[in-house]
VOPAGU-2260 file (C-alpha; in pm, 1 decimal, decimal comma):
REM VOPAGU-2260
SITE   aa  ch    i         X         Y         Z
SITE  MET   A    0   -2594,2   -2686,9    3020,9
SITE  LEU   A    1   -2350,4   -2559,9    2755,8
SITE  ILE   A    2   -2506,6   -2537,2    2413,1
SITE  VAL   A    3   -2246,8   -2333,2    2225,9
SITE  ALA   A    4   -2001,6   -2505,6    1993,6
SITE  LEU   A    5   -1630,1   -2426,8    2014,4
SITE  ALA   A    6   -1645,4   -2252,6    1676,7
SITE  ALA   A    7   -1893,2   -2004,5    1823,5
SITE  PHE   A    8   -1669,4   -1957,2    2125,8
SITE  GLY   A    9   -1379,1   -1813,9    1933,3
SITE  SER   A   10   -1283,0   -1488,0    1774,3
SITE  THR   A   11   -1101,6   -1445,1    1446,6
SITE  GLU   A   12    -774,0   -1381,3    1631,8
SITE  VAL   A   13    -763,4   -1739,2    1757,9
SITE  LEU   A   14    -648,8   -1842,7    1411,7
SITE  SER   A   15    -320,7   -1653,9    1461,2
SITE  ALA   A   16    -241,0   -1779,2    1810,6
SITE  PRO   A   17      89,5   -1970,9    1801,0
SITE  LYS   A   18      75,6   -2339,8    1878,8
SITE  ALA   A   19     290,7   -2497,1    2146,8
SITE  GLU   A   20     573,6   -2656,4    1948,5
SITE  LEU   A   21     864,7   -2791,7    2150,2
SITE  TRP   A   22    1217,1   -2670,6    2081,8
SITE  PRO   A   23    1400,6   -2986,7    2197,9
SITE  ARG   A   24    1724,8   -2798,8    2259,8
SITE  TRP   A   25    1568,8   -2651,2    2578,8
SITE  GLU   A   26    1466,9   -2981,4    2736,1
SITE  ALA   A   27    1813,4   -3021,6    2889,2
SITE  HIS   A   28    1818,6   -2992,0    3268,3
SITE  GLU   A   29    1993,8   -3139,1    3573,5
SITE  PRO   A   30    1746,8   -3286,3    3825,4
SITE  ALA   A   31    2007,9   -3300,3    4102,2
SITE  SER   A   32    2137,9   -2948,1    4049,6
SITE  THR   A   33    2156,2   -2720,5    4353,3
SITE  ARG   A   34    2225,7   -2408,3    4147,5
SITE  THR   A   35    1983,4   -2120,6    4194,6
SITE  VAL   A   36    1919,2   -1793,3    4013,2
SITE  ASP   A   37    1887,9   -1474,5    4217,3
SITE  HIS   A   38    1575,2   -1277,4    4119,7
SITE  ALA   A   39    1578,1   -1040,9    4418,3
SITE  TRP   A   40    1653,5    -734,8    4203,5
SITE  TRP   A   41    1349,8    -805,6    3986,3
SITE  THR   A   42    1125,2    -829,6    4293,6
SITE  GLY   A   43    1253,9    -489,9    4408,4
SITE  PHE   A   44    1188,0    -337,2    4067,0
SITE  LEU   A   45     832,4    -474,2    4059,5
SITE  GLN   A   46     755,7    -348,3    4409,1
SITE  ARG   A   47     883,5      -1,3    4323,4
SITE  HIS   A   48     705,8      41,3    3991,7
SITE  VAL   A   49     395,1    -181,1    3977,2
SITE  HIS   A   50      81,9     -36,8    4137,0
SITE  THR   A   51    -264,3    -187,8    4182,6
SITE  ASP   A   52    -552,6      32,7    4070,6
SITE  SER   A   53    -906,2      46,9    4211,5
SITE  PHE   A   54   -1012,4    -230,9    3971,6
SITE  HIS   A   55    -733,8    -462,0    4096,4
SITE  VAL   A   56    -534,6    -423,6    3775,3
SITE  ASN   A   57    -159,1    -411,0    3827,5
SITE  ARG   A   58     -20,5    -119,5    3629,5
SITE  VAL   A   59     339,0     -20,0    3558,5
SITE  ALA   A   60     451,3     339,5    3607,3
SITE  TYR   A   61     661,4     330,3    3291,0
SITE  ALA   A   62     703,2     707,1    3265,4
SITE  ARG   A   63     832,7     734,7    3622,5
SITE  ILE   A   64    1096,0     460,4    3611,4
SITE  PRO   A   65    1430,9     633,5    3671,9
SITE  GLU   A   66    1737,9     581,4    3459,9
SITE  GLN   A   67    1904,8     387,6    3741,5
SITE  ASP   A   68    1633,4     121,9    3730,7
SITE  ARG   A   69    1631,6     116,5    3351,0
SITE  ARG   A   70    2002,0      35,4    3360,9
SITE  GLY   A   71    1938,0    -215,0    3638,2
SITE  LEU   A   72    1676,8    -389,7    3424,7
SITE  SER   A   73    1926,3    -426,7    3141,1
SITE  GLU   A   74    2187,7    -559,5    3383,7
SITE  TYR   A   75    1938,1    -808,0    3532,4
SITE  LEU   A   76    1854,4    -936,1    3183,9
SITE  ASN   A   77    2224,3    -959,0    3099,1
SITE  THR   A   78    2272,7   -1172,4    3410,7
SITE  LEU   A   79    1986,6   -1399,4    3305,0
SITE  ALA   A   80    2128,4   -1423,0    2953,3
SITE  ALA   A   81    2462,1   -1535,6    3097,6
SITE  THR   A   82    2297,5   -1813,3    3299,4
SITE  SER   A   83    2353,7   -2172,2    3188,1
SITE  THR   A   84    1991,9   -2281,3    3201,6
SITE  SER   A   85    2064,7   -2640,9    3100,8
SITE  THR   A   86    2248,0   -2691,3    3433,0
SITE  LEU   A   87    1940,9   -2597,3    3638,8
SITE  ARG   A   88    1672,9   -2828,4    3774,2
SITE  ARG   A   89    1323,5   -2797,1    3631,6
SITE  ASP   A   90    1167,2   -2577,2    3903,4
SITE  GLU   A   91    1453,0   -2326,7    3876,1
SITE  GLN   A   92    1413,4   -2324,1    3499,1
SITE  LEU   A   93    1041,3   -2255,8    3520,6
SITE  ALA   A   94    1086,5   -1950,7    3742,2
SITE  TYR   A   95    1378,2   -1837,5    3527,8
SITE  TRP   A   96    1183,7   -1841,0    3200,0
SITE  ILE   A   97     877,1   -1668,8    3347,1
SITE  ASN   A   98    1093,1   -1388,2    3485,6
SITE  VAL   A   99    1286,8   -1355,0    3159,6
SITE  TYR   A  100     961,4   -1320,6    2968,6
SITE  ASN   A  101     811,7   -1062,3    3201,5
SITE  ALA   A  102    1129,9    -855,7    3236,4
SITE  LEU   A  103    1180,4    -852,7    2858,0
SITE  THR   A  104     822,4    -736,9    2810,5
SITE  VAL   A  105     871,3    -445,4    3048,2
SITE  LYS   A  106    1199,0    -354,6    2877,7
SITE  VAL   A  107    1051,9    -358,4    2528,3
SITE  ILE   A  108     776,7    -122,9    2645,7
SITE  LEU   A  109    1032,4     110,2    2804,4
SITE  ASP   A  110    1243,1     104,4    2487,7
SITE  HIS   A  111     945,3     226,3    2279,8
SITE  TYR   A  112     747,5     429,0    2533,1
SITE  PRO   A  113     511,5     609,4    2500,6
SITE  VAL   A  114     282,6     367,5    2320,0
SITE  ALA   A  115     -90,1     306,6    2352,8
SITE  SER   A  116     -57,0     -70,7    2317,4
SITE  ILE   A  117     215,0    -331,2    2296,2
SITE  ARG   A  118      72,6    -421,5    1956,7
SITE  ASP   A  119     194,4     -83,7    1829,8
SITE  ILE   A  120     556,1    -195,7    1872,4
SITE  ASP   A  121     592,8    -347,2    1526,6
SITE  ILE   A  122     947,2    -481,4    1541,2
SITE  SER   A  123     877,4    -847,2    1461,8
SITE  PRO   A  124    1002,0    -984,7    1130,1
SITE  GLY   A  125     748,4   -1046,6     855,7
SITE  LEU   A  126     532,9    -818,4     642,9
SITE  PHE   A  127     216,4    -872,5     845,1
SITE  ALA   A  128     378,9    -914,6    1187,3
SITE  ASN   A  129     218,3    -728,8    1474,0
SITE  GLY   A  130     385,5    -640,8    1803,1
SITE  PRO   A  131     729,8    -733,5    1939,5
SITE  TRP   A  132     675,2   -1104,7    2003,4
SITE  GLY   A  133     862,0   -1242,0    1701,6
SITE  LYS   A  134    1185,8   -1043,1    1735,8
SITE  ALA   A  135    1486,3   -1197,7    1909,4
SITE  LEU   A  136    1535,4    -987,7    2224,2
SITE  ILE   A  137    1783,3   -1197,3    2425,2
SITE  SER   A  138    2046,8   -1465,7    2370,5
SITE  VAL   A  139    2063,0   -1750,5    2621,4
SITE  GLU   A  140    2346,7   -2003,1    2597,3
SITE  GLY   A  141    2433,7   -1829,3    2271,2
SITE  VAL   A  142    2088,2   -1884,9    2117,8
SITE  PRO   A  143    1880,1   -1579,8    2014,6
SITE  LEU   A  144    1527,0   -1598,7    2156,1
SITE  SER   A  145    1205,5   -1407,3    2104,8
SITE  LEU   A  146     911,6   -1377,5    2342,8
SITE  ASN   A  147     727,4   -1621,8    2116,4
SITE  ASP   A  148    1014,1   -1869,9    2151,1
SITE  ILE   A  149    1005,3   -1848,2    2531,0
SITE  GLU   A  150     628,4   -1884,9    2561,6
SITE  HIS   A  151     534,2   -2119,6    2279,1
SITE  ARG   A  152     849,9   -2326,7    2223,6
SITE  ILE   A  153     982,4   -2356,2    2580,1
SITE  LEU   A  154     730,6   -2285,6    2856,4
SITE  ARG   A  155     405,0   -2417,5    2714,4
SITE  PRO   A  156     533,8   -2740,6    2555,7
SITE  ILE   A  157     774,2   -2838,2    2835,9
SITE  TRP   A  158     554,7   -2767,3    3139,0
SITE  ARG   A  159     206,7   -2806,9    2984,3
SITE  ASP   A  160      50,6   -2605,7    3264,7
SITE  PRO   A  161    -242,5   -2379,1    3172,6
SITE  ARG   A  162    -165,3   -2163,3    3476,9
SITE  LEU   A  163     130,6   -2025,6    3281,4
SITE  HIS   A  164    -115,2   -1797,0    3104,4
SITE  TYR   A  165    -173,3   -1624,1    3438,7
SITE  ALA   A  166     200,4   -1574,8    3492,9
SITE  LEU   A  167     310,1   -1427,5    3159,0
SITE  ASN   A  168     225,3   -1061,5    3128,3
SITE  CYS   A  169     180,5    -898,8    2788,7
SITE  ALA   A  170     166,4    -539,4    2915,5
SITE  SER   A  171    -206,8    -507,0    2848,7
SITE  THR   A  172    -500,9    -413,6    3067,8
SITE  GLY   A  173    -682,8    -731,3    2964,8
SITE  CYS   A  174    -390,4    -954,6    3054,3
SITE  PRO   A  175    -349,9   -1134,2    3387,1
SITE  ASN   A  176    -160,3    -915,0    3631,3
SITE  LEU   A  177     212,4    -871,0    3626,5
SITE  GLN   A  178     289,6   -1009,2    3971,2
SITE  ILE   A  179     461,9    -784,7    4226,4
SITE  LEU   A  180     699,8   -1067,5    4315,5
SITE  ALA   A  181     958,9   -1241,8    4106,2
SITE  PHE   A  182     887,9   -1610,1    4050,3
SITE  THR   A  183    1124,0   -1846,4    4230,8
SITE  ALA   A  184    1153,1   -2223,6    4255,1
SITE  ASP   A  185     991,7   -2204,6    4599,4
SITE  ASN   A  186     701,7   -1968,2    4532,4
SITE  THR   A  187     602,7   -2057,7    4175,2
SITE  PRO   A  188     337,9   -2323,9    4257,9
SITE  SER   A  189     151,8   -2099,5    4503,4
SITE  LEU   A  190     199,5   -1785,9    4292,0
SITE  LEU   A  191      50,7   -1959,9    3987,4
SITE  ASP   A  192    -256,5   -2058,3    4189,6
SITE  THR   A  193    -288,4   -1708,5    4336,0
SITE  ALA   A  194    -263,8   -1550,8    3990,6
SITE  ALA   A  195    -519,8   -1795,3    3849,4
SITE  ARG   A  196    -772,9   -1723,0    4122,7
SITE  ALA   A  197    -726,8   -1347,6    4090,1
SITE  PHE   A  198    -779,6   -1348,4    3714,7
SITE  VAL   A  199   -1066,1   -1596,8    3691,5
SITE  ASN   A  200   -1258,3   -1400,7    3955,7
SITE  SER   A  201   -1194,4   -1062,1    3795,6
SITE  PRO   A  202   -1412,4    -909,7    3521,0
SITE  ARG   A  203   -1114,9    -942,1    3288,1
SITE  GLY   A  204   -1122,4   -1319,1    3332,1
SITE  ALA   A  205   -1494,2   -1388,6    3345,4
SITE  LYS   A  206   -1814,3   -1197,8    3392,6
SITE  ILE   A  207   -2178,5   -1277,9    3335,7
SITE  GLU   A  208   -2404,2   -1019,8    3175,5
SITE  ASP   A  209   -2771,3   -1095,6    3106,8
SITE  GLY   A  210   -2705,2   -1465,8    3157,2
SITE  GLN   A  211   -2419,5   -1468,9    2907,5
SITE  LEU   A  212   -2064,4   -1556,2    3006,2
SITE  ILE   A  213   -1797,1   -1323,8    2869,5
SITE  VAL   A  214   -1447,9   -1461,6    2916,6
SITE  SER   A  215   -1099,7   -1341,0    2839,0
SITE  SER   A  216    -989,3   -1417,1    2485,2
SITE  ILE   A  217    -697,5   -1604,8    2641,9
SITE  TYR   A  218    -937,1   -1898,4    2686,0
SITE  VAL   A  219   -1009,3   -1887,8    2313,3
SITE  TRP   A  220    -663,6   -1825,5    2172,5
SITE  PHE   A  221    -517,0   -2105,1    2386,0
SITE  ALA   A  222    -822,3   -2329,1    2423,2
SITE  ASP   A  223    -611,7   -2643,8    2374,6
SITE  ASP   A  224    -410,4   -2558,4    2686,3
SITE  PHE   A  225    -730,7   -2555,2    2889,6
SITE  GLY   A  226    -855,5   -2886,0    2752,5
SITE  GLY   A  227    -975,7   -2797,4    2403,7
SITE  GLY   A  228   -1350,7   -2747,4    2442,0
SITE  LEU   A  229   -1599,3   -2525,5    2617,7
SITE  ALA   A  230   -1672,7   -2778,2    2888,0
SITE  ASP   A  231   -1298,6   -2809,2    2953,7
SITE  VAL   A  232   -1255,8   -2433,3    2982,0
SITE  ILE   A  233   -1548,8   -2409,9    3223,1
SITE  ARG   A  234   -1408,2   -2699,7    3427,1
SITE  HIS   A  235   -1072,3   -2524,4    3449,5
SITE  MET   A  236   -1229,4   -2195,6    3553,9
SITE  LYS   A  237   -1439,1   -2361,7    3824,3
SITE  LYS   A  238   -1120,7   -2490,8    3988,8
SITE  PHE   A  239   -1032,3   -2129,9    4073,0
SITE  ALA   A  240   -1373,0   -1959,7    4078,4
SITE  ALA   A  241   -1528,5   -1824,3    4395,6
SITE  PRO   A  242   -1850,5   -2005,2    4496,1
SITE  ASP   A  243   -2088,6   -1749,4    4340,7
SITE  LEU   A  244   -1909,2   -1753,6    4005,8
SITE  ALA   A  245   -1873,8   -2132,6    4010,1
SITE  ALA   A  246   -2248,5   -2167,1    4061,9
SITE  MET   A  247   -2322,1   -1933,4    3771,6
SITE  LEU   A  248   -2085,3   -2124,3    3545,6
SITE  ASP   A  249   -2310,9   -2429,0    3584,1
SITE  ASP   A  250   -2594,8   -2244,7    3411,0
SITE  VAL   A  251   -2408,2   -2089,1    3116,6
SITE  THR   A  252   -2590,6   -2118,0    2783,7
SITE  GLU   A  253   -2403,6   -1856,9    2577,1
SITE  ILE   A  254   -2045,1   -1744,7    2574,4
SITE  GLU   A  255   -1838,6   -1464,4    2423,3
SITE  ASP   A  256   -1479,3   -1346,4    2457,1
SITE  ALA   A  257   -1321,3   -1004,3    2493,7
SITE  TYR   A  258    -977,0    -856,5    2552,9
SITE  ASP   A  259    -843,5    -507,6    2627,0
SITE  TRP   A  260    -512,1    -442,8    2450,9
SITE  SER   A  261    -457,6     -96,9    2600,9
SITE  LEU   A  262    -123,1     -58,0    2776,8
SITE  ASN   A  263    -115,4    -144,9    3147,0
SITE  ASP   A  264      26,0     201,8    3211,6
SITE  ALA   A  265     -20,6     354,7    3555,9
SITE  LEU   A  266     -59,9     695,0    3391,3
SITE  THR   A  267    -370,2     583,3    3199,3
SITE  ASN   A  268    -558,7     494,2    3515,9
C-alpha cells in the first residue's frame, strides 16, 4: 500500500518543470495527407555514433563524430526546418517533432562540446536560465522554436502521451535512451512502447533498495502526465514493468527520486 503523499514524492526541481501549454498555431494538420518526411539520414547517423554501454545506456560518441556528419546533421535539420508541418497528418507530425527535438539536442551538444552536462550550456534567455532549452534553435514555417516550445507547447499538449518522455532525449545519463532509430509514422507506436519498457525496467527508471522505490525524477517533474499522483505513476510503471518489478511495486511504502545529469558521452563510459 502506498503511504507517501505526492508532496513527499517530489524534489525541489519539480517546481521549475514547464507545464504543458498548447501553442494553438501548431494544431494545424491534414488528416488525408500522403506526404511523408524522410528520416533515413538521421537513422544512419544514430547507428554510426550511438553506442550501448554495459549498463544498457545509449551513449553518443560526440568527440568522434567527423566533420562530414556534423555538416550532414545541419543539413538534415535545415531540411526539417523547410518542411511544411501543417500539411502533414498527425502520425507524420509526431515522428517529425520527436526527431527534430533529438537532432537539435545532439547538435547543441556538438556546438558546445566538451561539456560535462547539458545544463552547463547556458544559452537560454533570462538571468536565472539554465541549459539550452529556452533558446530558439530552429525556425519551422518561419516561426522560431526552442526545445521547450517543441516539448511543452507542441508535443505534450497535442498528443498527451506520457510515453513521449521515453522518446525525447536530453543528452543525460539519467535520461531515457536516445533511440538508435529515427522515429517514423510507422514505427513510432512500437518504438514508444519499447523505449518505455527499457527505461522502466532499468535502474535509471526504477529500482528498489531496502524496500524503498527510487524512481527517475521524470516521474516527479512531469507527474501530471502520468496521472498526477503516486498511485497513477505506479499504475503507469506497472504497464511496462517486468513481472518481478511489477510485483515489488505492489508493496511500495516509501518512494524517492533521483536523476543523473552527466552527459551521455561515450568517452565517459
